[in-house]
N, C-alpha and C positions, 0 to 999 in steps of 0.2 A: 149633364146639366140640362134642366128643362126650364125654359123661359116662357112666361105668358104675356101677351100683349092685347090691348084693345085697339080695334081699328078706329082711329080718331076721325079720319077723313080720307077720301079717295079723290085724288086730283089727276086728271088725264090718264096717265098710264102708271101711276104710282100710288101707293098707300102710305099714310102716315100712321105709324104704330106707336102706342104709348105703353111703356113697361108697366104692368099691373103692380109690381113690387116697388117701383121707384118712378112715379110719374113725371119726374124731371128728365128722364131718359126717353128719347124719341128715336125711332128708326124709320127711314124711308126705304120702302121695299117695292120692287116692280110688281104691278098688279097681275101681269102674266104668270108670276111665280106664286101667286096666291090660289087657294082652292076656288074652283068655279063657283060663282054666286056670292062671293065675299061682299059683305055690305058694312056700311059704317055702323059701329056699335058691336060688331061681332068680336068674339074672343078667339084668339088663335094661339097655338103654342109651338115652340120650336125646340128641338132637342139638339144640343151641341155636344159632340163627342170627338175625341182624338181618333184619327184613323191610322193607326200604326202600320197596317198592312199597306195602305195606299201610299204612305210616306216611304216605305221601304222600296216599293215598286218604282216610285219616282226617283229615288236616290240611285237605283240600279240604272234606270234610263240615263240619268245625268253622267254617271260614271262611264257608261258605255259611249256616250257622245264624246266626252273628254278624252277617253282612250283612242277613239276613232280619229279625232282631231290631232292628237299627239302623234299617232302613227302616220297620218298624212303629211305632218310637217317634218317628219324624220327625226323626231326627238325621242 
């Protein structure tokens, strides 16, 4: 999914972004996470995708932690 936003304003260390498809939706985003040189009026896009591989890795980590805790408690 690709979303497009307009940089409405920049306040201190954050940007207020307005969704181009639905201007009633606004997002506050850290300025440090924006491309260098971002200015008010710029258009930016975000791609949002599910990351199944990362999720599987995190699930394995959690299962390992739970197994370790279970073994330490003697259960």
